N, C-alpha and C positions, 0 to 999 in steps of 0.2 A: 043060186045065181044072184049076183049082186044087182040091187035095184038101182036103175039110173035115175038121176035127178033131172027134172025138166028145166031147172034154172041153170043157165050156163055159168060157169065159174067166172068171177071178176078177174079182169086182166091186171096183173101187178104193174104198178108204175115203174118205169125204168129207173134204176138207181142213179143218183147224181144229177137228175134234171128236175127242174121245178115244174109244177103242174101248170099248163097253159091257162091264161085268164081269157075269158070271153072279151070280145071287143066292146068298148064303151064302159068297161068297169073303171071305177075311180081309183087312182093310185094315192092312197091316203098318206103314206109316209113321205114320199117325194114332194107332194103338194104342200105339205106343212113346212118343210124346210124352205121352200121358195117364199112362203108367206113370211117366215122369220127374216129372211134376207130383205124383203121389201119393207118390213117394219123397221129394221135397223137403218136401211137407207133413208126412210122417211124421217126417222129421228135425227139423222145426220143433217139432212136438208133443213129441218126446222131449227136446229141449233145454229147452223151456218147463217140462215136468214136472220135469226135473232141477233147474232154478233154484228152482221153487216148493218142491220137496222139501227143498232146502238151506236155504231161509228158514225152513220149519217146523222143521227140525232145530235151527237156531240158536236160535229162540225157545222151544224146549221145555226148555231148561235144560241141554243137554249141554255138556260142557266145550269152550269155544272155544279159539282159539289164545292163546298166551302174552300178547301185547300187550293184549288186551281182558280178561284174567283178573283184573287187579288190582282195578279198580273193581267188577267183577261180584261178586268174592268178598267184598268189604267189605259190600255190600248183603245178601248171603246170611247173613253172620255176624250182622248186626243184626236180621234177621228171625227168626233161630233161636229166641230165647226165646219168641216167640209161637206156635211150631209144636209138633207132637208130637215124640217122641224121634227118629224116623227122619229127619224133615225137618231137625230141629235138628242132628243129627250130620252130615248132608249139607252144611248151610251152613257148619259149623265146618271140615270137611275142605276145602270149596271155598275158604274164606278162607285156610286154611293153604297150599293149593296156590298161591294168588296170591302169598303172601309168599315162597314157595320158588322162584319162577321167577327165572332169572338174567338180570339186566339189563333185563327187560321191565317190571317194576314200577317205579313212581317212587321217588325217594329217601325213606327213612323219616324221619318227623318225630321230633325228639327229644322224649321224654316230659317234660311239665312237672313241675317239682319244686315242690310246694306250699311257699309261703313260711312260714318258721318264725315263730311268734308272738313279738312283741317281749318281751324279758325285763322283768319288772316291776322298777321301781326299788327300791333298797334302802330299808328304813325310815329315817326321819329321826330326828335327836335331838329332844329335847323343846324346844319353842319355842311360846309362846302365839300363838293366831290373832289377827289384827288386822282383816282385811276379808274378807268372803265375796261372791263373785260367781257368778251362774248365768246364762250368756249366753242359754240357750234361753227364759228367761222375763224376760230383761232386768232383772235386779235386781243391786244392789250395796249392801252394808250393812256398817256397822261391827259388830264383834264385841265383846261384853262377857262377863265371867266370871259364872257362876251356880253357886250351891251347892244344898244340899238344904234343904227346909223342915222344921220340927220333926217332921212326920209321916213324913219319909223320902222324900217325893216331890220331884221336881226343881222348882225355882223357875222362874218364867216371866219373860221380859223385862218391863220396866215398860210398862204400858198407855198411859202418857202420851207415849211415843215409839215408835210402831208400826213405825218404819223400822229398829229395832235387832234383832239376833239374839243369842242367848246360847249360850255354850259351857260345858259342864259341867266345872268346874275339878277335880273329883275324879277325872276320867278322863284318858285320854291326850290329847295335843294332836294336831290333824290332821296326819297324816304319820308319826306314831309307830306302832310295831307295836301293834295292838289296835283297839278300837272307840271312835272319838271321836264325841261327841254334841253336836249343835247344834239349838236349838229357836227357834221364832219364832211370832208371832201370825198367824192367818189374817185376822182383822179385829178391830176394837175398837168401842167405842160411837161413836167419831168417824168411822169409815169403814174402808175396806180397809187391811190391814197388809202387811208385807213378804212373807209366805208365802201370799198369796191364791191364787196359781196353782201352788202346789207339786204338786198332784195331776195337773197336765198334763204333767209331765216323762215322758220315755220312756227306755227302755233305750238306752244309748249317749250320752245327754246328759252334759255335764260340769259339775262344780262346782269352782270355783277358790277357794282360801283362801290369802291372803297371811299370812305369819308374821312374827314380830318379828325373826327372823334374816335377813330379806331374801329368803327363798325362797318360792315359790308352789307349794303342793301341789295337784296336779290329780287329781281323782277322776272316775271314770266310773260312771254310774248302772247298776246291775244290775237293779233292779226297784223298783216303787212299789206299796205295799200300804196297804189301809185296814182298821183293826182297831177293833172295838167297844171302848170304854173298859172295859166290864165284863168283857171277855175279852182284855185286852191281853197279848200274849205277851212278858213281860219277858225270858225267857231268850233267845228268838230275836233280840230287838232289842238288848239291852244286853250280852250275853255277850261275853267277850274273844275277838277273832279272832287267828289266827296271822299275819295280814298286816295292813298298815295299811288300816283301813276307816273309813267315815263313815256316820252316820245323821243325816238331817234330819227333824225332827218338827214337826208342827203339828196343829191341830184340823180336824175334817171331819165328814161325815155330817149327820144331821138336827140342827136347832138348836131348843132350847127356851129361852124367856126365863128360866126359873127355874133350870134345870140346865146350860144351855149346850149345846155340841156333844156328840153321842152317841158320836163316834168320833175316832180319831187317824189321820193320814196319815203314813206312814213311807217315806222314800226310802233305799234301800240302795245304797251305792257303795263302790268300792275305789280305792286309789291306783294311778294309771297313768302319772304323770309328775311331774317337778319342774322348775320354770322360775324365771325371775327377774323376770318382769313379769306383773302381774295381767291 
C-alpha cells in the first residue's frame, strides 16, 4: 500500500495570472518612473526661471555686453538732462562706457565744423547810383539826385513821375562806407507809386543798385520799421555807419487828406555783395 504524505500538495498557480501582492507593498518600478517625470519637470521649471530672470535683468538697465552698449549708452546720455542728479550721472557714465569699449562701438562720426560767415565786401569808391531794383517786390526804377529843401528836410522825387526814386546827393553813394539814403513815393494823386509795397519786405530780401562805374551794389535787408513822423529817429536812421549801409524811405501809416501820411517806413540794409549785372 502506498504511504500517504501528511503534507498537502501545493496548489499550482493559475496560468496567465500574476500572483497577487499583499496590501501596502511598494510598487518599485512605477514609482521610479514618476520620480523621473518629476525630475524632468523640475529641470524644465529651473531652465524657464533662469531664462525669465535673465530677460528681467537685461531690461532692468544693468550693463549689457559690449556690442549692445554703444546704442544703449547714447540713449541714456540724451535722457540725462531730464532726470535727477543720480540718474543723470548714471546716464553719463553709461555713455562714457560705450565710447570706451574697444572695437565694439561703431566708428565715430566726425564733428561738423560750422561754416564761416562770408566776409563782407570791401567798401566801394564813390560812384553815383543809376538804377535801383528790389526783386522781392518786383520793382526797378531810375535813380535821380536829391538835395535838401530850404527848411533842411530832404526833398522828394517829383510827383508827376511816381516811378522814380531819389538819392540824397549830400551823403555817401550806395556801396561807400557810411549810410546812403534813397527815398520814393508810396502813391500820388494819380495812383500807386514805386514804393507802394516797401513795407512788405522781410529780413534777408535784397536791394540791388547799379552804379555809374558799372558795378552793382547788393544790399541785404536787416529790418523794416515804421516811425511816426512826429517822433522820427533821425540819429538812428541817418547817422553814419562804419560799414556800407542803405536806407530806403517812404510814407506809411494813417492817411489824412490835409496832412498826408502820419508815419514813415524805413528799410535798413547793409552791403553783402558786388556784382556786374543788375
